[in-house]
Structures are given as C-alpha cells and as structure tokens.
C-alpha positions as CSV (number, residue, x, y, z in Angstrom):
1,M,44.0,-107.6,115.5
2,T,44.1,-109.7,118.7
3,T,42.9,-113.4,118.7
4,T,39.8,-112.0,121.0
5,D,38.9,-109.0,118.4
6,T,38.8,-112.0,115.7
7,F,36.4,-114.1,118.0
8,E,33.7,-111.1,118.7
9,I,33.9,-110.1,115.2
10,R,33.0,-113.6,113.7
11,N,30.6,-113.7,116.8
12,L,29.0,-110.3,115.5
13,I,28.9,-111.9,112.2
14,L,27.0,-115.0,113.2
15,F,24.6,-112.9,115.6
16,Y,23.1,-111.0,112.6
17,A,23.2,-114.1,110.5
18,V,21.0,-115.8,112.9
19,A,18.9,-112.6,113.7
20,F,18.3,-111.6,110.1
21,G,17.9,-115.5,109.1
22,F,15.3,-116.1,111.5
23,S,13.4,-113.5,111.0
24,W,13.5,-113.0,107.3
25,A,12.7,-116.8,107.2
26,F,9.3,-115.9,108.0
27,W,8.9,-112.3,106.8
28,I,10.2,-113.0,103.3
29,P,7.6,-115.8,102.4
30,E,4.8,-113.2,103.8
31,A,6.0,-110.6,101.6
32,L,5.8,-113.0,98.5
33,F,2.3,-113.8,100.0
34,F,1.2,-110.4,99.5
35,A,3.1,-109.9,96.1
36,G,0.9,-112.7,94.9
37,I,3.8,-115.2,94.6
38,L,3.1,-117.6,97.2
39,P,-0.7,-119.1,97.4
40,A,-2.4,-118.9,100.0
41,S,-2.5,-122.1,102.4
42,S,-2.5,-122.8,106.5
43,F,1.1,-121.8,106.4
44,T,0.4,-118.2,104.8
45,D,-2.6,-117.8,107.3
46,F,0.3,-118.7,110.3
47,L,2.6,-116.0,108.7
48,T,-0.1,-113.3,108.6
49,S,-1.4,-114.3,111.9
50,P,-0.1,-112.6,115.2
51,D,1.4,-115.7,116.1
52,N,4.4,-115.2,113.5
53,P,7.6,-115.3,115.3
54,A,9.6,-113.6,113.0
55,A,10.3,-110.6,115.4
56,W,12.2,-112.5,117.6
57,G,14.9,-113.0,115.5
58,P,17.2,-110.9,117.3
59,M,16.4,-112.4,121.0
60,V,16.9,-115.7,119.6
61,A,20.2,-115.0,118.1
62,A,21.2,-113.3,121.3
63,L,20.4,-116.4,123.3
64,L,21.8,-118.8,120.8
65,L,25.2,-117.1,120.9
66,T,25.5,-116.4,124.6
67,Y,24.7,-119.9,125.6
68,K,27.3,-121.1,123.1
69,K,29.7,-119.3,125.0
70,G,28.5,-119.0,128.4
71,G,26.4,-122.2,128.7
72,L,22.7,-121.6,131.2
73,S,24.8,-118.9,133.4
74,G,25.5,-116.8,130.5
75,V,21.7,-117.0,129.6
76,R,20.5,-116.2,132.8
77,N,23.4,-113.1,133.4
78,L,21.8,-112.0,130.0
79,L,18.3,-112.3,131.0
80,A,18.9,-110.8,134.5
81,R,19.9,-107.5,132.8
82,G,16.4,-107.1,131.5
83,V,15.2,-106.2,134.9
84,D,18.3,-104.5,136.3
85,R,17.0,-101.3,137.8
86,R,20.7,-100.2,139.6
87,F,20.6,-96.8,137.8
88,K,20.3,-93.4,138.6
89,P,16.3,-92.2,139.1
90,I,17.2,-89.4,136.6
91,W,17.4,-91.8,133.8
92,Y,13.9,-93.1,134.3
93,A,13.1,-89.1,133.8
94,V,15.5,-89.8,130.4
95,I,13.4,-92.8,129.4
96,F,9.9,-91.4,129.7
97,L,10.4,-88.0,128.5
98,V,12.6,-87.5,125.5
99,M,10.9,-89.5,123.1
100,P,7.3,-88.3,123.8
101,L,8.6,-84.5,123.6
102,I,10.4,-85.0,120.2
103,T,7.3,-87.1,119.0
104,F,4.7,-84.1,120.6
105,I,6.7,-81.0,119.0
106,S,7.0,-83.0,115.6
107,L,3.2,-83.6,115.7
108,L,2.8,-79.3,116.7
109,A,4.7,-78.6,113.6
110,A,2.8,-81.0,111.4
111,M,-0.6,-79.6,112.8
112,G,0.8,-75.9,112.4
113,L,2.4,-75.9,109.0
114,E,0.4,-78.6,107.3
115,G,-2.9,-78.3,108.8
116,Y,-2.8,-81.7,109.9
117,V,-5.8,-82.7,112.2
118,P,-4.4,-85.9,114.0
119,V,-6.9,-88.9,115.0
120,F,-6.3,-89.9,118.7
121,E,-7.3,-93.4,119.0
122,W,-7.1,-93.5,122.7
123,I,-9.1,-90.2,123.5
124,E,-12.2,-91.8,124.6
125,F,-10.6,-94.8,126.1
126,P,-7.9,-93.5,128.3
127,I,-7.0,-96.6,129.7
128,A,-5.6,-97.9,126.3
129,L,-2.7,-95.9,126.6
130,I,-1.8,-98.6,129.4
131,I,-2.9,-101.4,127.7
132,A,-0.8,-100.1,124.7
133,F,2.3,-99.7,126.9
134,I,2.2,-103.4,128.0
135,Y,1.8,-104.7,124.8
136,I,4.4,-102.9,122.8
137,L,6.9,-104.0,125.7
138,L,6.1,-107.5,125.5
139,L,4.9,-108.0,121.9
140,G,5.7,-104.7,119.7
141,G,9.5,-104.8,119.5
142,P,11.2,-104.3,122.7
143,L,11.5,-107.8,124.2
144,Q,12.1,-109.3,120.8
145,E,14.8,-106.7,119.9
146,E,16.7,-105.3,122.6
147,F,18.4,-108.3,124.0
148,G,19.9,-108.9,120.4
149,W,20.7,-105.4,119.4
150,R,22.1,-103.5,122.9
151,G,22.4,-106.5,125.2
152,Y,24.7,-108.7,122.5
153,A,25.9,-106.9,119.6
154,L,26.4,-103.0,121.1
155,D,28.6,-104.1,124.0
156,R,30.7,-106.3,121.4
157,F,30.8,-103.4,119.0
158,Q,31.5,-101.0,122.0
159,A,34.8,-103.3,123.0
160,R,36.6,-102.2,119.7
161,F,34.9,-98.7,118.5
162,D,33.8,-95.7,120.5
163,A,30.3,-95.4,121.5
164,L,29.2,-93.2,118.6
165,T,30.7,-95.7,115.6
166,S,29.2,-98.5,117.6
167,S,26.1,-96.7,117.5
168,L,25.9,-96.0,114.1
169,I,26.8,-99.7,112.9
170,V,24.0,-101.1,115.3
171,G,21.6,-98.4,113.7
172,L,22.0,-99.2,110.1
173,M,21.7,-103.0,110.9
174,W,18.4,-102.5,113.0
175,G,17.0,-100.4,110.3
176,L,17.9,-103.2,107.5
177,W,17.0,-105.9,109.3
178,H,13.2,-104.2,109.0
179,L,13.5,-104.4,104.9
180,P,10.6,-107.2,104.2
181,L,8.1,-105.2,106.2
182,F,8.2,-102.7,103.5
183,F,6.8,-105.0,101.1
184,M,3.8,-106.0,103.3
185,P,0.6,-103.9,103.4
186,T,-0.4,-105.0,106.8
187,H,2.5,-103.2,108.4
188,T,1.5,-99.6,107.4
189,V,4.1,-97.7,109.1
190,Y,6.4,-99.0,106.9
191,Y,4.4,-100.2,103.4
192,N,5.3,-98.3,100.1
193,R,7.4,-96.0,102.3
194,P,11.2,-95.6,101.4
195,I,13.4,-97.8,103.7
196,W,15.9,-94.9,104.0
197,G,13.9,-93.0,106.4
198,L,13.6,-95.9,108.8
199,V,17.4,-96.5,108.3
200,I,18.4,-92.8,109.1
201,S,15.8,-92.9,112.3
202,T,17.3,-96.0,113.8
203,I,21.0,-94.5,113.3
204,F,19.8,-91.7,115.0
205,L,18.0,-93.6,117.7
206,A,20.7,-96.1,117.9
207,V,23.2,-93.3,119.3
208,L,20.5,-92.1,121.9
209,F,19.6,-95.6,123.0
210,T,23.5,-95.9,123.4
211,W,23.7,-93.0,125.2
212,V,20.5,-94.2,127.7
213,Y,22.1,-97.7,127.7
214,N,25.9,-96.7,128.8
215,N,24.6,-94.3,131.5
216,T,22.6,-96.6,133.1
217,N,25.5,-99.4,133.4
218,G,24.2,-101.1,130.8
219,S,20.9,-102.0,132.0
220,I,19.1,-104.1,129.2
221,L,15.5,-102.8,131.1
222,A,16.4,-99.3,130.3
223,A,16.8,-100.2,126.8
224,L,13.9,-102.1,127.0
225,L,11.7,-99.2,128.2
226,F,13.4,-96.7,126.3
227,H,12.5,-98.6,123.0
228,T,8.6,-99.1,124.5
229,V,8.5,-95.4,125.0
230,F,9.7,-94.5,121.5
231,N,6.8,-97.2,120.0
232,W,4.4,-95.8,122.4
233,S,4.8,-92.1,121.5
234,H,3.6,-92.6,118.2
235,Y,0.4,-94.4,119.5
236,V,-0.2,-91.5,121.8
237,F,1.0,-89.0,119.3
238,P,0.3,-90.3,115.5
239,V,3.0,-88.1,113.6
240,L,4.1,-90.6,110.9
241,Q,1.1,-90.1,109.0
242,T,2.3,-87.1,107.7
243,D,5.4,-86.2,105.5
244,L,5.9,-83.0,107.2
245,G,5.6,-84.7,110.7
246,A,7.8,-87.4,110.0
247,T,10.5,-85.3,108.8
248,A,10.0,-82.8,111.7
249,F,10.9,-85.8,113.9
250,L,13.9,-86.9,111.8
251,V,15.2,-83.2,112.5
252,L,14.6,-83.3,116.3
253,Q,16.2,-86.7,116.5
254,F,19.3,-85.4,114.8
255,V,19.1,-82.5,117.0
256,A,18.8,-84.5,120.3
257,V,21.9,-86.7,118.9
258,V,24.2,-83.6,118.2
259,V,23.3,-82.3,121.8
260,V,24.3,-85.7,123.2
261,V,27.5,-86.4,121.3
262,L,28.7,-82.5,122.5
263,F,27.7,-82.8,126.0
264,W,28.7,-86.3,126.7
265,G,31.1,-87.0,124.3
266,Y,31.4,-89.7,121.3
267,K,33.9,-92.1,123.1
268,R,31.4,-93.2,125.6
269,L,28.3,-90.9,125.5
270,V,29.1,-90.5,129.2
271,R,30.2,-87.4,130.9
272,E,33.7,-88.0,132.2
273,K,34.3,-87.0,136.0
274,T,36.8,-84.0,136.1
275,P,40.0,-85.3,137.9
276,D,40.4,-83.7,141.5
277,T,43.8,-82.4,141.4
278,G,42.9,-80.6,144.9
279,G,43.6,-77.0,143.6
280,A,46.9,-77.6,142.2
281,V,47.7,-75.4,139.1
282,E,49.0,-77.7,136.3
C-alpha cells in the first residue's frame, strides 16, 4: 500500500467519522427524547423542528476535509461540480425517467396484486409537484448528502477499487447513516421498519448513482438531480406504504443494477469504446 493510499483511507475514515458524528449528535438526542429518556426542553424543541441540522453531516464533512487538503480553492472546485452541466443530454433522460419508472411499476404491482389503493396527495393541487421537487432538492436530502457520498467519498474509493465495489461500500455506509431515524415516529418512512430494507436499497441505489455519476464526468449536479428525482418519485407514487410495493421496488432496483453491471461493466460502470483497428484482423 502506497503512502497516498494510506492518506486517502485515513481521510475516508475521518470523513465518515465527521459525517456520522455531526448527524448523530443531533439525531440520537432526538431519538432519546421520543423514547422518553430525554425530557422536553428548548433543546428538544429545536431537535424536533425543521431547523435540526443533522442531515447536513455529509456536506459538513466533505467541506471540512476538502478545505483541509485544498483550501478555499478546493472547496470552490467541489461546489462548482454541483452546477456542472457538461455531460451528454441523454443522461438527463436517465436521471428523470429511471426512478419514476421503477417506482410507478412497483406501485402498479401493489395495486394489482395486493389491492392497494394509493392516496395521491398532489392530485388536487398539481403545482405541489414542482414545489415538492424544489423542497426535496434543497432540504430533503440531496443537497445535504451528495457532496459527501458522491462528491467526496466515491471518488476516493474508486481511486483504489472498481466502481462496483466502491458503490457497495458507499451504499452500505449511506444506509447505516440513517440508523437513528428508525427510532423517531416523526420519520414515518423509517420508524418501526427493518433497517436492512433501507440498507439493501441504498446499496442497490449506490450502484445506479455511480453509473450516473461516472457517465456524467463526475458531475455532482447529476447526483443531486438523481437523488431528488428518487425522493420525489415516492411522493408522486406512494409505494412504500405497502409491503408488497416496497418489495417490488427492491426487486426492480436489483434488476436495474444487474442490467447496468452487465452492459456497462463492473470496473467503471461506463461503456468502453472499442479500439479502432482499421479493419485489421488480430
């Protein structure tokens, strides 16, 4: 192992320590409050309010460690990748269609096989779809997380491992980061549900995120949009309220991962161009 490898591993360990430490420092007291262990106070009022900064842990970690190594110019370069649109337009179609399609098919499965009748909260106020998209992008996870998971961690894992292995590690840590949310009744998507379902989902998702990220030249903007569309899809098509729908969603994610790995290759998840041999027979 080279000195550079050792340095990056140390930085990755530090990144996760800061990301988890920052987030859990706010989430764990909130979980203790809901468990009746921590008494009500102005602090618990703050923790249970929208002002709780816990979700910003990955962003905080990425900015701190980037500044530690590259100073303000490094931070500017990292943030600039959040608006980097220099990738092929076809990837916008991938970003905006893949997850809604998977979610919609999963919902149809739940409706057809389980008799599930979804409630579309936006149906009487369609403008809510646009409002929800903007809110999710800025405050619903993508902005808080993607500069960390993809912008900082993924690049460093891929410097040492292939894209598939890197994705599995990032996805595992991404899922585990959510652990305190499973003890808070206000987070209905997670509360009293098995964490293994989320971890499996984030592992599958991480492969798809790496696929999008690597094919858009490491654009954090692409990751931000893909994350936003993923979360938004569950608002549009409420599939996770049913066990069969959630299972179908996991299965379809797995199918998508298999297709991506088979057709784009596990090493980089990018289709390599066939060398031009000029028609010569080797």
